[in-house]
N, CA and C atoms as a LAMMPS dump frame, in Angstrom:
ITEM: TIMESTEP
0
ITEM: NUMBER OF ATOMS
321
ITEM: BOX BOUNDS ff ff ff
-5.0000000000000000e+02 5.0000000000000000e+02
-5.0000000000000000e+02 5.0000000000000000e+02
-5.0000000000000000e+02 5.0000000000000000e+02
ITEM: ATOMS id mol type element x y z
1 1 1 N 0.846 -1.186 0
2 1 2 C 0 0 0
3 1 3 C 0.887 1.244 0
4 2 1 N 0.657 2.126 -0.916
5 2 2 C 1.45 3.33 -1.069
6 2 3 C 0.741 4.519 -0.423
7 3 1 N 1.514 5.375 0.214
8 3 2 C 0.965 6.567 0.859
9 3 3 C 0.855 7.706 -0.139
10 4 1 N -0.292 8.345 -0.202
11 4 2 C -0.527 9.506 -1.061
12 4 3 C -0.728 10.739 -0.178
13 5 1 N 0.29 11.584 -0.066
14 5 2 C 0.162 12.767 0.792
15 5 3 C -0.865 13.753 0.25
16 6 1 N -1.549 14.425 1.181
17 6 2 C -2.558 15.418 0.818
18 6 3 C -1.93 16.747 0.426
19 7 1 N -0.686 16.976 0.841
20 7 2 C -0.049 18.286 0.654
21 7 3 C 1.038 18.279 -0.414
22 8 1 N 1.139 17.226 -1.169
23 8 2 C 2.246 17.053 -2.107
24 8 3 C 2.258 18.126 -3.192
25 9 1 N 3.426 18.731 -3.355
26 9 2 C 3.694 19.602 -4.5
27 9 3 C 5.204 19.716 -4.666
28 10 1 N 5.652 20.351 -5.737
29 10 2 C 7.088 20.367 -6.036
30 10 3 C 7.898 21.153 -5.004
31 11 1 N 7.316 22.2 -4.438
32 11 2 C 8.043 22.985 -3.436
33 11 3 C 8.261 22.172 -2.158
34 12 1 N 7.235 21.461 -1.736
35 12 2 C 7.37 20.629 -0.536
36 12 3 C 8.321 19.471 -0.806
37 13 1 N 8.24 18.881 -2.002
38 13 2 C 9.204 17.842 -2.372
39 13 3 C 10.631 18.371 -2.251
40 14 1 N 10.878 19.573 -2.749
41 14 2 C 12.213 20.175 -2.675
42 14 3 C 12.648 20.401 -1.23
43 15 1 N 11.725 20.861 -0.397
44 15 2 C 12.027 21.069 1.021
45 15 3 C 12.426 19.751 1.676
46 16 1 N 11.641 18.714 1.462
47 16 2 C 11.932 17.427 2.087
48 16 3 C 13.234 16.827 1.559
49 17 1 N 13.506 17.008 0.288
50 17 2 C 14.789 16.552 -0.271
51 17 3 C 15.943 17.282 0.417
52 18 1 N 15.784 18.575 0.634
53 18 2 C 16.821 19.357 1.318
54 18 3 C 17.039 18.842 2.735
55 19 1 N 15.955 18.586 3.463
56 19 2 C 16.066 18.087 4.837
57 19 3 C 16.78 16.738 4.866
58 20 1 N 16.469 15.888 3.914
59 20 2 C 17.105 14.571 3.869
60 20 3 C 18.604 14.652 3.561
61 21 1 N 19.069 15.774 3.038
62 21 2 C 20.499 15.962 2.744
63 21 3 C 21.298 16.4 3.972
64 22 1 N 20.621 16.835 5.028
65 22 2 C 21.322 17.268 6.233
66 22 3 C 21.999 16.067 6.885
67 23 1 N 23.24 16.273 7.34
68 23 2 C 24.033 15.144 7.825
69 23 3 C 24.211 15.064 9.336
70 24 1 N 23.985 16.159 10.044
71 24 2 C 24.194 16.118 11.486
72 24 3 C 23.39 17.231 12.165
73 25 1 N 23.435 17.229 13.489
74 25 2 C 22.655 18.182 14.277
75 25 3 C 23.046 19.635 13.96
76 26 1 N 24.341 19.901 13.814
77 26 2 C 24.775 21.27 13.512
78 26 3 C 24.178 21.75 12.19
79 27 1 N 24.201 20.896 11.178
80 27 2 C 23.609 21.274 9.892
81 27 3 C 22.109 21.515 10.026
82 28 1 N 21.445 20.727 10.85
83 28 2 C 20.013 20.939 11.091
84 28 3 C 19.776 22.306 11.721
85 29 1 N 20.553 22.624 12.742
86 29 2 C 20.406 23.942 13.377
87 29 3 C 20.63 25.059 12.361
88 30 1 N 21.687 24.953 11.588
89 30 2 C 22 25.997 10.609
90 30 3 C 20.869 26.172 9.599
91 31 1 N 20.393 25.057 9.045
92 31 2 C 19.348 25.123 8.027
93 31 3 C 18.038 25.653 8.606
94 32 1 N 17.612 25.071 9.727
95 32 2 C 16.317 25.464 10.281
96 32 3 C 16.327 26.877 10.858
97 33 1 N 17.459 27.342 11.363
98 33 2 C 17.538 28.731 11.81
99 33 3 C 17.386 29.688 10.635
100 34 1 N 17.85 29.275 9.46
101 34 2 C 17.708 30.118 8.27
102 34 3 C 16.308 30.039 7.677
103 35 1 N 15.709 28.871 7.685
104 35 2 C 14.457 28.688 6.949
105 35 3 C 13.2 28.954 7.789
106 36 1 N 13.312 28.842 9.105
107 36 2 C 12.159 29.035 9.99
108 36 3 C 12.387 30.195 10.946
109 37 1 N 11.295 30.761 11.416
110 37 2 C 11.405 31.725 12.506
111 37 3 C 11.622 30.946 13.8
112 38 1 N 12.081 31.631 14.823
113 38 2 C 12.258 30.992 16.121
114 38 3 C 10.918 30.432 16.593
115 39 1 N 9.866 31.189 16.419
116 39 2 C 8.536 30.763 16.858
117 39 3 C 8.065 29.505 16.11
118 40 1 N 8.322 29.438 14.82
119 40 2 C 7.95 28.247 14.049
120 40 3 C 8.673 27.007 14.575
121 41 1 N 9.962 27.145 14.827
122 41 2 C 10.73 26.015 15.368
123 41 3 C 10.232 25.61 16.749
124 42 1 N 9.926 26.599 17.575
125 42 2 C 9.414 26.301 18.91
126 42 3 C 8.069 25.572 18.823
127 43 1 N 7.217 25.989 17.91
128 43 2 C 5.904 25.36 17.747
129 43 3 C 6.029 23.918 17.273
130 44 1 N 6.891 23.698 16.292
131 44 2 C 7.086 22.341 15.768
132 44 3 C 7.668 21.433 16.853
133 45 1 N 8.683 21.906 17.547
134 45 2 C 9.307 21.074 18.582
135 45 3 C 8.343 20.839 19.745
136 46 1 N 7.501 21.82 20.048
137 46 2 C 6.5 21.662 21.102
138 46 3 C 5.503 20.576 20.718
139 47 1 N 5.071 20.554 19.457
140 47 2 C 4.121 19.524 19.008
141 47 3 C 4.722 18.127 19.132
142 48 1 N 5.999 18.001 18.799
143 48 2 C 6.652 16.696 18.94
144 48 3 C 6.685 16.269 20.404
145 49 1 N 6.988 17.194 21.295
146 49 2 C 7.008 16.873 22.727
147 49 3 C 5.607 16.498 23.209
148 50 1 N 4.595 17.198 22.734
149 50 2 C 3.211 16.866 23.078
150 50 3 C 2.889 15.446 22.62
151 51 1 N 3.294 15.102 21.412
152 51 2 C 3.052 13.75 20.89
153 51 3 C 3.72 12.699 21.773
154 52 1 N 4.97 12.96 22.184
155 52 2 C 5.675 12.017 23.061
156 52 3 C 4.902 11.808 24.354
157 53 1 N 4.455 12.907 24.951
158 53 2 C 3.759 12.827 26.228
159 53 3 C 2.403 12.147 26.09
160 54 1 N 1.691 12.422 25
161 54 2 C 0.418 11.735 24.759
162 54 3 C 0.644 10.236 24.612
163 55 1 N 1.674 9.876 23.89
164 55 2 C 1.991 8.448 23.703
165 55 3 C 2.318 7.79 25.039
166 56 1 N 2.892 8.549 25.959
167 56 2 C 3.213 8.037 27.288
168 56 3 C 1.973 7.971 28.19
169 57 1 N 0.836 8.514 27.703
170 57 2 C -0.398 8.46 28.479
171 57 3 C -0.599 9.608 29.439
172 58 1 N 0.172 10.674 29.283
173 58 2 C 0.039 11.831 30.171
174 58 3 C -1.278 12.556 29.896
175 59 1 N -1.789 13.235 30.903
176 59 2 C -3.056 13.961 30.774
177 59 3 C -2.851 15.299 30.065
178 60 1 N -3.955 15.831 29.53
179 60 2 C -3.899 17.143 28.886
180 60 3 C -3.378 18.194 29.864
181 61 1 N -3.843 18.141 31.123
182 61 2 C -3.397 19.126 32.114
183 61 3 C -1.891 19.044 32.335
184 62 1 N -1.378 17.837 32.47
185 62 2 C 0.06 17.656 32.65
186 62 3 C 0.822 18.21 31.45
187 63 1 N 0.36 17.862 30.253
188 63 2 C 1.034 18.294 29.024
189 63 3 C 0.995 19.808 28.887
190 64 1 N -0.162 20.391 29.191
191 64 2 C -0.303 21.852 29.111
192 64 3 C 0.677 22.541 30.062
193 65 1 N 0.778 22.022 31.288
194 65 2 C 1.675 22.616 32.288
195 65 3 C 3.145 22.421 31.925
196 66 1 N 3.504 21.246 31.428
197 66 2 C 4.923 20.957 31.194
198 66 3 C 5.451 21.508 29.874
199 67 1 N 4.562 21.717 28.891
200 67 2 C 5.038 22.205 27.585
201 67 3 C 4.591 23.619 27.258
202 68 1 N 3.536 24.083 27.928
203 68 2 C 2.978 25.39 27.588
204 68 3 C 2.051 25.343 26.382
205 69 1 N 1.803 24.147 25.852
206 69 2 C 0.919 24.002 24.695
207 69 3 C -0.524 24.244 25.11
208 70 1 N -1.289 24.833 24.21
209 70 2 C -2.709 25.04 24.475
210 70 3 C -3.448 23.715 24.358
211 71 1 N -4.627 23.646 24.946
212 71 2 C -5.418 22.425 24.824
213 71 3 C -5.815 22.195 23.365
214 72 1 N -5.967 23.259 22.586
215 72 2 C -6.276 23.105 21.158
216 72 3 C -5.123 22.414 20.432
217 73 1 N -3.883 22.802 20.752
218 73 2 C -2.708 22.166 20.144
219 73 3 C -2.617 20.709 20.573
220 74 1 N -2.826 20.461 21.854
221 74 2 C -2.764 19.088 22.361
222 74 3 C -3.819 18.235 21.672
223 75 1 N -5.01 18.768 21.534
224 75 2 C -6.098 18.047 20.878
225 75 3 C -5.774 17.758 19.417
226 76 1 N -5.194 18.729 18.729
227 76 2 C -4.833 18.546 17.322
228 76 3 C -3.777 17.449 17.171
229 77 1 N -2.76 17.479 18.028
230 77 2 C -1.715 16.452 17.977
231 77 3 C -2.318 15.083 18.29
232 78 1 N -3.195 15.033 19.275
233 78 2 C -3.845 13.773 19.634
234 78 3 C -4.654 13.222 18.463
235 79 1 N -5.348 14.099 17.769
236 79 2 C -6.129 13.684 16.592
237 79 3 C -5.196 13.118 15.516
238 80 1 N -4.055 13.772 15.309
239 80 2 C -3.08 13.274 14.331
240 80 3 C -2.52 11.918 14.741
241 81 1 N -2.284 11.732 16.028
242 81 2 C -1.774 10.448 16.512
243 81 3 C -2.759 9.314 16.215
244 82 1 N -4.039 9.616 16.303
245 82 2 C -5.056 8.577 16.117
246 82 3 C -5.57 8.459 14.68
247 83 1 N -5.64 9.571 13.978
248 83 2 C -6.283 9.559 12.661
249 83 3 C -5.428 10.167 11.556
250 84 1 N -4.186 10.478 11.839
251 84 2 C -3.321 11.142 10.872
252 84 3 C -2.617 10.18 9.937
253 85 1 N -1.543 10.651 9.368
254 85 2 C -0.783 9.9 8.361
255 85 3 C 0.293 8.999 8.981
256 86 1 N 0.289 8.849 10.295
257 86 2 C 1.245 8.024 11.051
258 86 3 C 2.656 8.613 11.1
259 87 1 N 2.796 9.872 10.756
260 87 2 C 4.098 10.521 10.82
261 87 3 C 4.655 10.573 12.237
262 88 1 N 3.801 10.946 13.201
263 88 2 C 4.254 10.958 14.596
264 88 3 C 4.647 9.547 15.026
265 89 1 N 3.842 8.574 14.681
266 89 2 C 4.108 7.189 15.07
267 89 3 C 5.477 6.738 14.566
268 90 1 N 5.759 7.015 13.308
269 90 2 C 7.036 6.606 12.712
270 90 3 C 8.204 7.228 13.464
271 91 1 N 8.161 8.537 13.661
272 91 2 C 9.309 9.211 14.265
273 91 3 C 9.437 8.903 15.75
274 92 1 N 8.311 8.762 16.458
275 92 2 C 8.399 8.436 17.88
276 92 3 C 8.99 7.052 18.09
277 93 1 N 8.638 6.1 17.235
278 93 2 C 9.232 4.769 17.336
279 93 3 C 10.731 4.825 17.067
280 94 1 N 11.132 5.587 16.065
281 94 2 C 12.56 5.695 15.754
282 94 3 C 13.324 6.414 16.854
283 95 1 N 12.716 7.422 17.445
284 95 2 C 13.37 8.122 18.547
285 95 3 C 13.518 7.204 19.758
286 96 1 N 12.522 6.367 20.024
287 96 2 C 12.616 5.396 21.122
288 96 3 C 13.774 4.441 20.896
289 97 1 N 13.888 3.921 19.685
290 97 2 C 14.976 3.001 19.348
291 97 3 C 16.317 3.708 19.507
292 98 1 N 16.391 4.938 19.035
293 98 2 C 17.622 5.719 19.134
294 98 3 C 17.999 5.958 20.591
295 99 1 N 17.001 6.288 21.426
296 99 2 C 17.253 6.506 22.861
297 99 3 C 17.733 5.23 23.531
298 100 1 N 17.124 4.1 23.176
299 100 2 C 17.526 2.823 23.753
300 100 3 C 18.957 2.476 23.366
301 101 1 N 19.318 2.736 22.129
302 101 2 C 20.692 2.461 21.662
303 101 3 C 21.688 3.372 22.369
304 102 1 N 21.308 4.644 22.571
305 102 2 C 22.186 5.572 23.291
306 102 3 C 22.384 5.137 24.723
307 103 1 N 21.301 4.66 25.352
308 103 2 C 21.395 4.188 26.735
309 103 3 C 22.347 3.011 26.841
310 104 1 N 22.31 2.089 25.869
311 104 2 C 23.198 0.932 25.885
312 104 3 C 24.65 1.354 25.715
313 105 1 N 24.89 2.363 24.854
314 105 2 C 26.257 2.841 24.624
315 105 3 C 26.811 3.548 25.855
316 106 1 N 25.929 4.2 26.632
317 106 2 C 26.363 4.929 27.826
318 106 3 C 26.762 3.982 28.951
319 107 1 N 26.299 2.737 28.899
320 107 2 C 26.582 1.787 30.001
321 107 3 C 27.85 1.044 29.795
């Protein structure tokens, strides 16, 4: 089964190709500081943190207090987790694996 994105166009394809060319954290910082506003980066990173906390089973109140996200943002992320394109699911699973591997290397 092939995924058909709802937002696909040549500009977004170019953006994603550019992101896939980044090789390390420093390059990510450099690129995203140039292409996004500070607020945009904060919003995107906040949504990812909200997704992590929702996956952990935390309450909306806890998430709101710990991240500063509005209940509308939390609700939107929750809806994406359950009915979205599985983007959060993919990255959260990979981040978990990455964290587990880092923990093993630290021991």
